[in-house]
C-alpha positions in Angstrom: 73.8 114.9 99.9 76.8 113.0 101.3 80.2 114.5 101.9 82.4 114.6 98.7 85.1 111.9 98.4 88.7 113.2 98.6 91.3 112.5 95.8 94.8 113.8 95.2 96.4 114.8 91.9 99.7 115.8 90.4 100.1 118.6 88.0 103.1 117.5 86.0 105.1 120.5 84.6 108.3 121.0 82.7 110.0 124.3 82.0 111.1 124.9 78.4 112.6 127.9 76.7 109.1 128.7 75.3 107.5 128.5 78.7 106.0 125.8 80.9 104.4 122.6 79.5 101.7 120.6 81.4 101.3 116.9 81.0 97.7 115.7 80.5 96.5 112.2 80.4 93.2 110.6 79.2 90.8 108.9 81.6 90.4 105.2 81.1 86.7 105.2 80.8 85.7 108.0 78.4 89.1 109.2 77.2 88.7 112.8 78.5 91.8 114.9 79.1 92.7 115.4 82.8 95.7 115.2 85.2 97.0 112.1 87.1 94.9 111.6 90.2 93.9 108.9 92.7 92.9 108.1 96.2 94.8 109.1 99.3 96.1 106.2 101.4 96.8 106.0 105.2 100.5 105.9 106.0 101.4 108.0 103.0 101.3 111.8 102.5 98.9 113.2 100.0 101.8 114.6 98.0 103.5 111.2 97.9 100.4 109.6 96.7 99.9 112.2 94.0 103.5 111.6 92.8 102.8 107.8 92.8 99.7 108.3 90.6 101.7 110.5 88.2 104.4 107.7 87.9 101.8 105.0 87.4 99.4 106.8 85.1 101.7 109.1 83.1 105.3 107.7 83.6 106.7 110.9 85.0 108.9 111.4 88.1 110.2 114.5 89.7 110.0 116.9 92.6 106.5 117.1 94.1 105.3 120.1 96.2 104.4 119.4 99.8 101.3 121.6 99.8 98.4 121.7 97.3 98.5 124.5 94.8 94.7 124.4 94.6 91.8 122.0 94.3 88.9 121.3 92.0 85.7 119.3 92.2 84.2 116.9 89.7 81.8 114.0 89.4 83.5 110.6 89.1 81.8 107.6 87.5 82.3 104.7 89.9 80.2 102.1 88.1 77.7 102.2 85.2 74.9 103.8 87.3 77.0 105.0 90.2 78.5 108.5 90.5 80.3 110.4 93.3 81.2 114.0 93.9 85.0 114.3 94.4 87.2 117.1 95.6 90.8 116.9 94.4 93.8 118.5 96.0 96.4 119.3 93.4 100.2 119.2 93.9 102.7 120.7 91.5 105.1 118.1 90.2 108.3 119.5 88.6 109.1 116.7 86.1 112.7 115.4 85.9 112.1 112.3 83.8 109.4 110.8 81.5 109.8 107.0 81.1 109.3 105.3 77.8 107.3 102.5 79.4 105.1 102.7 82.6 102.3 100.8 84.3 99.3 102.4 82.5 100.9 103.3 79.2 98.5 101.1 77.2 95.4 102.3 79.0 95.9 106.1 78.5 97.2 108.7 76.1 99.5 111.4 77.3 100.0 114.9 75.9 102.3 117.8 76.7 100.5 121.1 76.2 101.0 124.8 77.0 98.9 125.9 80.0 96.5 127.7 77.7 96.1 124.6 75.5 95.7 122.4 78.6 93.0 124.6 80.0 91.1 124.4 76.7 91.5 120.6 76.5 90.4 119.5 79.9 86.6 118.9 80.2 86.4 119.7 83.9 85.7 123.5 84.1 87.1 123.7 87.7 90.4 122.1 86.6 90.6 124.4 83.6 90.1 127.4 85.9 92.8 126.0 88.2 95.2 125.7 85.3 94.5 129.3 84.2 95.0 130.6 87.8 98.2 128.7 88.4 99.7 129.9 85.1 98.0 133.2 84.8 96.2 132.4 81.5 93.2 134.4 80.5 90.0 132.5 79.6 89.3 132.3 75.9 
């Protein structure tokens, strides 16, 4: 089996009086809930690329952490009959603004959710586990 492909992701979070909220987006293909992610690029830090993906895919900007808070693996559909194993390094993004219009607005849905709700909504079990670990949420 070949080496997994590397991706980077942002975990957009905003603090409210009721506690943190996490921003989820849908995938373009199957409409499953996930977090903004993409491919690293030479000449840019992984954290900067994660922040760029969050701006393009979800319309959020803010302060991105320099080091990953964790990682998860999943199988990405590349083409109709082509799949690849990916390992995703996740960077915490403390959201300062959410635009009304952004690059992929028409291609995705966005949803602010509590960490507990977000862990229940995402279909990737490793991402759900990461959300529970980061926010100390017990599994249902």
